[in-house]
Backbone as JSON, one array per atom type, in Angstrom:
{
  "sequence": "MTNRGLTGLGGACAILSGALLPLTAIAYLLMPPAQQSWADPAAYLLSFAQAPTFAMIEYTANVLIAVLSLGVVVSIPHVLRPVHEGWLRWATTVAIVGNSVNAIQYIRELSLIPAMADRFLLADSTTRAATAASLYLVPLDIYGWLTYGAIGAWLLAVNILALPGSRWPRTLSWIGIAGGIDYWLVVAGPVLRLEALSLIASIAGVVLGPIWFVWMGLFLRRSSR",
  "N": [[-72.39, -167.35, -1.29], [-70.59, -170.35, -1.72], [-67.08, -171.12, -2.3], [-66.92, -173.28, -4.02], [-69.43, -173.23, -5.19], [-69.23, -170.8, -6.52], [-67.1, -171.21, -8.35], [-68.26, -173.22, -9.83], [-70.41, -171.84, -11.01], [-68.91, -169.95, -12.44], [-67.64, -171.66, -14.22], [-69.79, -172.6, -15.79], [-70.57, -170.17, -16.93], [-68.28, -169.59, -18.42], [-68.23, -171.66, -20.32], [-70.6, -171.16, -21.73], [-69.98, -168.61, -22.72], [-67.84, -169.25, -24.4], [-69.21, -170.79, -26.26], [-70.85, -168.9, -27.44], [-69.15, -167.13, -28.71], [-68.3, -168.03, -31.38], [-70.75, -167.6, -32.63], [-70.96, -164.83, -32.86], [-69.03, -164.36, -34.79], [-70.05, -165.76, -36.98], [-72.46, -164.38, -37.42], [-71.39, -161.89, -38.09], [-70.07, -162.49, -40.51], [-72.25, -163.05, -42.1], [-73.52, -160.68, -42.34], [-74.57, -157.92, -44.43], [-72.08, -156.49, -46.59], [-71.75, -153.69, -46.21], [-72.32, -153.35, -43.55], [-70.27, -154.46, -42.17], [-68.26, -152.81, -41.55], [-67.71, -149.59, -40.11], [-66.8, -147.61, -41.64], [-68.08, -146.11, -43.59], [-70.52, -144.37, -42.51], [-73.09, -143.58, -43.49], [-73.7, -145.49, -45.47], [-73.69, -147.72, -43.83], [-75.9, -147.24, -42.07], [-78.04, -147.13, -43.88], [-77.96, -149.72, -44.95], [-78.36, -151.18, -42.58], [-80.97, -150.4, -41.91], [-82.38, -151.72, -43.86], [-81.7, -154.41, -43.57], [-81.41, -155.64, -40.71], [-81.0, -157.95, -39.17], [-78.73, -159.77, -38.74], [-76.79, -158.1, -37.65], [-78.07, -157.34, -35.29], [-78.17, -159.82, -34.02], [-75.43, -160.27, -33.63], [-74.76, -158.1, -31.91], [-76.41, -158.66, -29.7], [-75.41, -161.16, -28.89], [-72.85, -160.38, -28.12], [-73.41, -158.75, -25.91], [-74.38, -160.69, -24.13], [-72.1, -162.33, -23.89], [-70.31, -160.56, -22.63], [-71.6, -160.11, -20.15], [-71.76, -162.73, -19.13], [-69.04, -163.26, -18.96], [-68.27, -161.81, -16.74], [-68.93, -163.5, -14.65], [-66.98, -165.44, -14.97], [-64.65, -163.97, -14.52], [-64.81, -163.23, -11.76], [-64.7, -165.67, -10.55], [-62.27, -166.93, -11.08], [-60.09, -166.03, -9.35], [-60.4, -167.7, -7.1], [-59.42, -170.17, -7.76], [-56.91, -169.6, -8.46], [-55.36, -168.47, -6.46], [-52.76, -169.31, -4.02], [-51.24, -166.42, -5.26], [-49.47, -163.57, -6.58], [-51.07, -161.17, -4.93], [-51.65, -158.48, -5.4], [-51.38, -158.06, -8.23], [-53.33, -159.88, -9.04], [-55.73, -158.83, -8.0], [-55.74, -156.36, -9.31], [-55.93, -157.19, -12.03], [-58.4, -158.51, -11.98], [-60.15, -156.39, -11.33], [-59.75, -154.68, -13.54], [-60.74, -156.32, -15.58], [-63.43, -156.54, -14.85], [-64.26, -153.9, -15.21], [-63.74, -153.65, -18.0], [-65.44, -155.63, -19.19], [-67.9, -154.71, -18.29], [-68.11, -152.17, -19.5], [-68.1, -153.06, -22.14], [-70.51, -154.53, -22.26], [-72.4, -152.47, -21.78], [-71.83, -150.82, -23.95], [-72.62, -152.4, -26.19], [-75.29, -152.71, -25.57], [-76.14, -150.09, -25.89], [-75.8, -149.89, -28.67], [-77.69, -151.75, -29.53], [-79.96, -150.44, -28.64], [-79.95, -147.8, -29.72], [-79.14, -147.72, -32.46], [-81.07, -149.04, -34.24], [-83.24, -147.16, -34.21], [-81.93, -144.87, -35.17], [-81.27, -145.76, -37.75], [-83.79, -146.12, -38.88], [-84.74, -143.46, -38.88], [-82.85, -142.35, -40.56], [-83.45, -143.57, -42.98], [-85.85, -142.37, -43.72], [-85.32, -139.7, -43.81], [-84.46, -136.32, -44.95], [-81.72, -135.07, -47.04], [-80.05, -133.4, -45.51], [-80.65, -134.07, -42.83], [-79.96, -136.74, -42.94], [-77.18, -136.58, -43.26], [-76.45, -135.45, -40.8], [-77.35, -137.44, -39.03], [-75.8, -139.64, -39.81], [-73.28, -138.66, -39.15], [-73.44, -138.68, -36.41], [-73.25, -141.31, -35.7], [-70.84, -142.37, -34.74], [-70.88, -141.55, -32.14], [-72.22, -143.37, -30.68], [-70.76, -145.75, -29.71], [-69.0, -146.37, -26.64], [-66.33, -146.71, -26.37], [-64.4, -146.27, -28.7], [-61.95, -147.1, -29.8], [-61.38, -149.34, -28.34], [-59.86, -149.48, -25.98], [-60.74, -149.8, -23.29], [-62.22, -152.06, -23.52], [-61.45, -154.37, -25.41], [-58.73, -153.98, -24.79], [-58.61, -153.95, -21.92], [-59.69, -156.48, -21.29], [-57.86, -158.07, -22.64], [-55.54, -157.46, -21.14], [-56.27, -158.6, -18.7], [-56.49, -161.34, -19.44], [-53.8, -161.84, -20.11], [-52.57, -161.34, -17.59], [-53.78, -163.17, -15.66], [-53.21, -165.65, -16.77], [-50.43, -165.65, -16.97], [-49.83, -165.47, -14.24], [-50.74, -167.95, -13.5], [-48.9, -169.75, -14.47], [-46.38, -170.36, -12.96], [-47.06, -172.06, -10.72], [-48.5, -173.97, -11.98], [-51.36, -173.73, -11.94], [-53.51, -174.28, -13.51], [-53.83, -176.31, -16.54], [-50.8, -176.02, -18.39], [-50.8, -175.62, -21.15], [-53.29, -174.46, -21.51], [-52.8, -172.04, -20.22], [-50.9, -170.9, -21.97], [-52.43, -170.62, -24.28], [-54.25, -168.74, -23.33], [-52.51, -166.58, -22.87], [-51.69, -166.06, -25.49], [-54.19, -165.31, -26.45], [-54.6, -162.95, -24.96], [-52.61, -161.28, -26.02], [-53.57, -161.19, -28.6], [-56.0, -159.78, -28.26], [-54.96, -157.25, -27.73], [-53.81, -156.69, -30.15], [-56.08, -156.3, -31.66], [-56.87, -153.84, -30.64], [-54.68, -152.33, -31.46], [-54.93, -152.25, -34.24], [-57.0, -150.27, -35.23], [-55.92, -148.02, -33.95], [-53.39, -147.72, -35.08], [-54.21, -147.53, -37.61], [-54.34, -149.8, -39.24], [-56.06, -151.82, -40.9], [-55.88, -154.45, -41.77], [-54.44, -155.7, -39.75], [-56.26, -155.67, -37.61], [-58.22, -157.32, -38.72], [-56.86, -159.79, -39.02], [-56.25, -160.29, -36.33], [-58.84, -160.48, -35.26], [-59.8, -162.77, -36.54], [-58.03, -164.68, -35.48], [-58.81, -164.45, -32.82], [-61.37, -165.56, -32.87], [-60.77, -168.2, -33.01], [-58.99, -168.72, -30.81], [-60.39, -167.67, -28.57], [-62.92, -169.19, -28.08], [-61.74, -171.73, -27.54], [-60.16, -171.24, -25.22], [-62.09, -170.28, -23.36], [-64.03, -172.36, -23.19], [-62.44, -174.53, -22.37], [-61.41, -173.48, -19.98], [-63.84, -173.24, -18.65], [-64.58, -175.95, -18.31], [-62.48, -176.72, -16.65], [-62.97, -175.1, -14.37], [-65.45, -176.12, -13.63], [-64.75, -178.74, -12.89], [-63.14, -178.1, -10.72], [-65.01, -177.3, -8.91], [-66.14, -179.51, -7.82]],
  "CA": [[-72.07, -168.46, -2.19], [-69.32, -170.98, -1.4], [-66.1, -171.1, -3.38], [-67.29, -174.3, -5.01], [-70.57, -172.73, -5.95], [-68.77, -169.71, -7.38], [-66.33, -171.77, -9.46], [-69.21, -173.93, -10.69], [-71.1, -170.82, -11.81], [-67.94, -169.42, -13.38], [-67.43, -172.66, -15.27], [-70.94, -172.57, -16.7], [-70.5, -168.91, -17.68], [-67.18, -169.68, -19.38], [-68.63, -172.55, -21.42], [-71.59, -170.44, -22.53], [-69.27, -167.55, -23.45], [-67.11, -169.89, -25.48], [-70.16, -171.23, -27.29], [-71.43, -167.74, -28.11], [-68.14, -166.4, -29.5], [-68.42, -168.31, -32.82], [-71.99, -167.03, -33.16], [-70.69, -163.45, -33.27], [-68.28, -164.4, -36.05], [-70.96, -166.2, -38.05], [-73.36, -163.26, -37.7], [-70.61, -160.87, -38.78], [-69.82, -162.92, -41.89], [-73.52, -163.06, -42.83], [-73.99, -159.31, -42.52], [-74.23, -157.24, -45.69], [-70.73, -155.89, -46.5], [-71.79, -152.31, -45.71], [-72.43, -153.36, -42.09], [-69.07, -155.07, -41.58], [-67.36, -151.72, -41.2], [-68.36, -148.3, -39.91], [-66.02, -146.63, -42.4], [-69.05, -145.25, -44.27], [-71.7, -144.4, -41.64], [-74.33, -143.48, -44.25], [-73.94, -146.8, -46.08], [-74.01, -148.63, -42.73], [-77.26, -147.01, -41.59], [-78.96, -147.52, -44.94], [-77.95, -151.17, -44.99], [-78.97, -151.66, -41.34], [-82.41, -150.18, -42.0], [-82.96, -152.69, -44.79], [-81.42, -155.8, -43.16], [-80.76, -155.51, -39.41], [-81.06, -159.18, -38.39], [-77.45, -160.36, -38.3], [-76.14, -157.14, -36.75], [-78.73, -157.45, -33.99], [-77.71, -161.07, -33.42], [-74.05, -160.08, -33.16], [-74.76, -157.21, -30.76], [-77.01, -159.37, -28.57], [-74.46, -162.18, -28.43], [-71.75, -159.71, -27.42], [-73.9, -158.37, -24.58], [-74.42, -161.91, -23.3], [-70.71, -162.75, -23.61], [-69.74, -159.63, -21.64], [-72.23, -160.36, -18.84], [-71.32, -164.05, -18.67], [-67.62, -163.19, -18.64], [-68.12, -161.31, -15.38], [-68.94, -164.67, -13.78], [-65.67, -166.09, -15.11], [-63.65, -163.1, -13.91], [-64.84, -163.25, -10.29], [-64.48, -167.03, -10.04], [-60.89, -167.37, -11.3], [-59.2, -165.88, -8.18], [-60.56, -168.77, -6.11], [-58.61, -171.32, -8.16], [-55.58, -169.11, -8.8], [-54.6, -168.17, -5.25], [-52.05, -168.08, -3.71], [-50.33, -165.8, -6.23], [-49.27, -162.16, -6.24], [-52.43, -160.69, -4.71], [-51.83, -157.16, -6.02], [-51.63, -158.24, -9.66], [-54.59, -160.59, -9.22], [-56.83, -157.89, -7.76], [-55.72, -155.38, -10.4], [-56.44, -157.83, -13.24], [-59.84, -158.76, -11.79], [-60.85, -155.11, -11.42], [-59.67, -154.24, -14.92], [-61.64, -157.14, -16.39], [-64.81, -156.17, -14.51], [-64.51, -152.63, -15.91], [-63.77, -153.9, -19.44], [-66.65, -156.36, -19.58], [-69.06, -153.85, -18.03], [-68.16, -151.19, -20.59], [-68.46, -153.79, -23.35], [-71.94, -154.82, -22.21], [-73.14, -151.21, -21.93], [-71.63, -150.34, -25.31], [-73.46, -153.15, -27.12], [-76.68, -152.38, -25.25], [-76.38, -148.81, -26.56], [-75.96, -150.14, -30.09], [-79.01, -152.4, -29.7], [-81.04, -149.49, -28.33], [-79.92, -146.55, -30.47], [-78.91, -147.82, -33.9], [-82.29, -149.26, -35.02], [-83.99, -145.9, -34.36], [-81.15, -144.01, -36.06], [-81.38, -146.27, -39.11], [-85.15, -145.82, -39.36], [-84.8, -142.02, -39.17], [-82.0, -142.1, -41.72], [-84.13, -144.05, -44.18], [-86.96, -141.49, -44.06], [-84.92, -138.3, -43.66], [-83.91, -135.59, -46.09], [-80.27, -135.2, -47.15], [-79.4, -132.71, -44.4], [-80.82, -134.89, -41.62], [-79.16, -137.95, -43.14], [-75.78, -136.26, -42.99], [-76.3, -135.26, -39.35], [-77.53, -138.74, -38.38], [-74.61, -140.45, -40.1], [-72.15, -138.1, -38.4], [-73.59, -138.99, -34.98], [-73.12, -142.75, -35.46], [-69.64, -142.66, -33.94], [-71.13, -141.19, -30.75], [-72.88, -144.49, -30.01], [-69.83, -146.55, -28.89], [-68.35, -145.71, -25.51], [-64.89, -146.95, -26.43], [-64.31, -146.47, -30.14], [-60.72, -147.82, -30.14], [-61.32, -150.6, -27.61], [-58.9, -149.5, -24.88], [-61.36, -150.31, -22.07], [-62.92, -153.32, -23.79], [-60.45, -155.36, -25.83], [-57.49, -153.77, -24.06], [-58.74, -154.38, -20.52], [-59.87, -157.93, -21.26], [-56.57, -158.64, -23.02], [-54.64, -157.34, -19.99], [-56.7, -159.62, -17.73], [-56.07, -162.65, -19.93], [-52.35, -161.94, -19.93], [-52.19, -161.38, -16.17], [-54.16, -164.38, -14.93], [-52.54, -166.82, -17.34], [-49.03, -165.58, -16.54], [-49.81, -165.82, -12.82], [-51.04, -169.39, -13.34], [-47.82, -170.59, -14.99], [-45.37, -170.91, -12.04], [-47.54, -173.17, -9.9], [-49.37, -174.82, -12.81], [-52.69, -173.7, -11.32], [-54.31, -175.03, -14.48], [-52.92, -176.85, -17.56], [-49.9, -175.01, -18.97], [-51.25, -175.32, -22.51], [-54.39, -173.51, -21.35], [-52.18, -170.75, -19.92], [-50.29, -170.34, -23.18], [-53.53, -170.18, -25.16], [-54.76, -167.5, -22.76], [-51.53, -165.52, -23.13], [-51.83, -165.72, -26.92], [-55.44, -164.58, -26.58], [-54.42, -161.6, -24.45], [-51.86, -160.53, -27.04], [-54.48, -161.0, -29.74], [-56.92, -158.69, -27.93], [-54.25, -155.99, -27.87], [-53.64, -156.44, -31.59], [-57.36, -155.73, -32.11], [-56.8, -152.41, -30.3], [-53.62, -151.69, -32.25], [-55.36, -152.08, -35.62], [-57.56, -148.94, -35.51], [-55.03, -146.96, -33.46], [-52.33, -147.57, -36.09], [-54.89, -147.48, -38.91], [-53.97, -150.99, -39.99], [-57.27, -152.65, -40.89], [-55.5, -155.85, -41.95], [-54.05, -156.21, -38.44], [-57.5, -155.93, -36.87], [-58.89, -158.47, -39.32], [-56.12, -161.0, -38.66], [-56.42, -160.5, -34.89], [-60.22, -160.92, -35.03], [-59.89, -164.18, -36.98], [-57.33, -165.47, -34.48], [-59.62, -164.43, -31.61], [-62.49, -166.48, -33.04], [-60.23, -169.54, -32.75], [-58.42, -168.82, -29.47], [-61.37, -167.36, -27.54], [-63.75, -170.32, -27.69], [-60.94, -172.8, -26.94], [-59.79, -170.89, -23.85], [-63.26, -170.16, -22.48], [-64.65, -173.67, -22.95], [-61.5, -175.31, -21.57], [-61.44, -172.9, -18.64], [-65.12, -173.61, -18.06], [-64.49, -177.35, -17.87], [-61.57, -176.75, -15.5], [-63.67, -174.53, -13.23], [-66.49, -177.07, -13.21], [-64.08, -179.83, -12.16], [-62.66, -177.55, -9.47], [-66.14, -177.08, -8.0], [-66.64, -180.78, -7.29]],
  "C": [[-70.7, -169.02, -1.82], [-68.38, -170.87, -2.59], [-66.44, -172.11, -4.45], [-68.47, -173.86, -5.85], [-70.16, -171.64, -6.93], [-67.99, -170.25, -8.57], [-67.24, -172.57, -10.39], [-69.97, -172.97, -11.59], [-70.15, -170.24, -12.86], [-67.67, -170.37, -14.53], [-68.56, -172.66, -16.28], [-70.92, -171.31, -17.55], [-69.43, -168.97, -18.76], [-67.58, -170.55, -20.58], [-69.64, -171.86, -22.33], [-70.94, -169.31, -23.33], [-68.52, -168.13, -24.64], [-68.0, -170.35, -26.61], [-70.73, -170.07, -28.09], [-70.44, -167.01, -29.01], [-68.2, -166.75, -31.0], [-69.68, -167.73, -33.44], [-71.77, -165.59, -33.61], [-69.95, -163.42, -34.6], [-69.17, -164.79, -37.21], [-71.9, -165.07, -38.44], [-72.64, -162.16, -38.46], [-70.41, -161.24, -40.25], [-71.08, -162.88, -42.74], [-74.11, -161.67, -43.0], [-73.74, -158.82, -43.95], [-72.88, -156.54, -45.55], [-70.74, -154.47, -45.93], [-71.86, -152.25, -44.19], [-71.19, -153.93, -41.4], [-68.03, -154.03, -41.2], [-68.18, -150.44, -41.02], [-67.62, -147.2, -40.68], [-66.92, -145.64, -43.14], [-70.34, -145.28, -43.47], [-73.02, -144.36, -42.4], [-74.69, -144.83, -44.87], [-74.32, -147.82, -45.01], [-75.47, -148.47, -42.3], [-78.3, -147.41, -42.63], [-79.07, -149.04, -45.02], [-78.64, -151.76, -43.75], [-80.49, -151.52, -41.38], [-83.09, -151.23, -42.87], [-82.78, -154.14, -44.33], [-80.68, -155.81, -41.82], [-80.5, -156.83, -38.68], [-79.7, -159.63, -37.86], [-76.67, -159.4, -37.41], [-76.75, -157.22, -35.36], [-78.34, -158.74, -33.27], [-76.31, -160.9, -32.85], [-74.02, -159.21, -31.91], [-75.33, -157.91, -29.52], [-76.07, -160.41, -28.01], [-73.31, -161.55, -27.66], [-72.17, -159.19, -26.05], [-73.87, -159.57, -23.65], [-73.02, -162.38, -22.93], [-70.1, -161.86, -22.52], [-70.3, -159.89, -20.25], [-71.78, -161.71, -18.28], [-69.85, -164.03, -18.26], [-67.36, -162.64, -17.25], [-68.12, -162.47, -14.37], [-67.62, -165.41, -13.81], [-64.62, -165.29, -14.35], [-63.64, -163.23, -12.4], [-64.59, -164.63, -9.72], [-63.01, -167.45, -10.12], [-59.98, -167.15, -10.09], [-59.27, -167.02, -7.19], [-59.82, -170.05, -6.5], [-57.17, -170.91, -8.44], [-54.73, -168.82, -7.57], [-53.92, -169.43, -4.71], [-51.1, -167.66, -4.83], [-50.12, -164.37, -5.76], [-50.63, -161.47, -6.15], [-52.67, -159.33, -5.37], [-52.17, -157.27, -7.49], [-52.98, -158.91, -9.91], [-55.78, -159.65, -9.03], [-56.91, -156.84, -8.87], [-56.34, -155.98, -11.66], [-57.94, -158.07, -13.15], [-60.64, -157.47, -11.94], [-60.89, -154.59, -12.85], [-60.65, -155.01, -15.79], [-63.11, -156.83, -16.09], [-65.18, -154.86, -15.22], [-64.66, -152.88, -17.41], [-65.04, -154.59, -19.89], [-67.91, -155.53, -19.34], [-69.23, -152.81, -19.13], [-68.6, -151.86, -21.89], [-69.96, -154.07, -23.39], [-72.76, -153.56, -22.45], [-73.03, -150.7, -23.37], [-72.54, -151.08, -26.3], [-74.95, -152.96, -26.82], [-77.06, -151.04, -25.9], [-76.6, -149.02, -28.06], [-77.3, -150.81, -30.38], [-80.14, -151.39, -29.54], [-81.11, -148.32, -29.3], [-79.87, -146.74, -31.98], [-80.19, -148.13, -34.69], [-83.09, -147.98, -35.25], [-83.25, -144.94, -35.29], [-81.29, -144.45, -37.51], [-82.75, -145.98, -39.7], [-85.28, -144.34, -39.73], [-84.0, -141.7, -40.42], [-82.72, -142.46, -43.01], [-85.19, -143.06, -44.66], [-86.56, -140.02, -44.14], [-84.51, -137.66, -44.98], [-82.39, -135.63, -46.04], [-79.54, -134.54, -45.99], [-79.46, -133.53, -43.11], [-80.03, -136.19, -41.74], [-77.7, -137.7, -42.8], [-75.52, -136.11, -41.49], [-76.4, -136.59, -38.6], [-76.31, -139.62, -38.58], [-73.42, -139.96, -39.29], [-72.22, -138.46, -36.92], [-73.43, -140.48, -34.68], [-71.94, -143.08, -34.56], [-69.77, -142.22, -32.48], [-71.76, -142.34, -29.97], [-71.91, -145.31, -29.17], [-69.23, -145.72, -27.77], [-66.84, -145.74, -25.63], [-64.52, -147.29, -27.87], [-63.06, -147.26, -30.53], [-60.55, -149.13, -29.36], [-60.33, -150.65, -26.46], [-59.48, -150.13, -23.62], [-62.1, -151.63, -22.29], [-61.9, -154.38, -24.17], [-59.16, -155.22, -25.02], [-57.55, -154.28, -22.64], [-58.87, -155.89, -20.43], [-58.58, -158.64, -21.66], [-55.57, -158.58, -21.88], [-54.98, -158.38, -18.93], [-56.27, -161.02, -18.17], [-54.57, -162.85, -19.76], [-51.99, -162.15, -18.46], [-52.53, -162.71, -15.52], [-53.45, -165.61, -15.48], [-51.04, -166.83, -17.04], [-48.9, -165.96, -15.07], [-50.03, -167.32, -12.59], [-49.86, -170.28, -13.71], [-46.89, -171.17, -13.92], [-45.85, -172.12, -11.24], [-48.41, -174.15, -10.66], [-50.76, -174.91, -12.19], [-53.74, -174.38, -12.22], [-53.37, -175.48, -15.59], [-52.09, -175.76, -18.24], [-50.31, -174.65, -20.39], [-52.39, -174.31, -22.48], [-53.85, -172.12, -21.05], [-51.6, -170.11, -21.16], [-51.33, -169.89, -24.19], [-54.11, -168.86, -24.65], [-53.82, -166.33, -22.98], [-51.6, -165.08, -24.59], [-53.12, -164.93, -27.15], [-55.33, -163.16, -26.07], [-53.66, -160.72, -25.42], [-52.76, -160.22, -28.23], [-55.47, -159.87, -29.49], [-56.24, -157.34, -28.1], [-53.96, -155.67, -29.32], [-54.93, -155.87, -32.19], [-57.39, -154.23, -31.81], [-55.81, -151.69, -31.21], [-54.05, -151.4, -33.68], [-55.92, -150.69, -35.91], [-56.65, -147.81, -35.05], [-53.94, -146.67, -34.49], [-52.87, -147.46, -37.5], [-54.42, -148.61, -39.84], [-55.15, -151.96, -39.95], [-56.93, -154.12, -41.03], [-55.11, -156.48, -40.62], [-55.26, -156.55, -37.6], [-58.21, -157.17, -37.4], [-58.2, -159.77, -38.93], [-56.31, -161.33, -37.18], [-57.83, -161.0, -34.57], [-60.4, -162.38, -35.42], [-59.22, -165.09, -35.96], [-58.15, -165.56, -33.18], [-60.79, -165.39, -31.67], [-62.05, -167.92, -32.76], [-59.8, -169.67, -31.29], [-59.47, -168.62, -28.37], [-62.24, -168.54, -27.13], [-62.96, -171.46, -27.03], [-60.63, -172.48, -25.48], [-61.0, -170.88, -22.93], [-63.89, -171.52, -22.19], [-63.74, -174.53, -22.08], [-61.46, -174.8, -20.13], [-62.74, -173.24, -17.92], [-65.12, -175.04, -17.53], [-63.59, -177.48, -16.65], [-62.25, -176.22, -14.25], [-64.76, -175.46, -12.71], [-65.89, -178.23, -12.42], [-63.61, -179.35, -10.8], [-63.78, -177.38, -8.45], [-66.65, -178.37, -7.37], [-65.96, -181.17, -5.99]]
}
């Protein structure tokens, strides 16, 4: 694939990712309250068994975003060079790992949680307790170090690298830097046990993420012409 073909594909992936990000927020808001947090695994599984639709929509959208984001990650170096090649390669590798783990994690949730919820609904009290206790084994990265953290590091790196030569609009770079910081605040929330911090960071991400991805998609599409 030529560089133009790659940046064109990356642009399309970025626009689609940006369009899907609000869908995850809408699905989350429409979930029953018991599903908006895993603080009470038993309540989550019981609620999921009775009304799984919006959780399944959110998980599916997140799988698609993670896979599409891989197209964005591999295309950006072709419009960012020449910059510090070591940092660029490191950021690209980190983002590939983060998005891959994110995709696998949400695929696990799509695959495992419906069956766990069905068993929970029909089980006796002992089996319910065991099933609820195993819910936290489903995610691969419970605190988000390899998902939000890695993607946040990538956003910070590529947008900082883009600033000196104005590889893309400076406002786009600053939005990306703010988005990278925001991703790390999402990680900091559960690590520091500050749920309010995670909530604020998630709300900010719903605003910053779609703007950066769609704008970056349009930029990549123009670069491919």
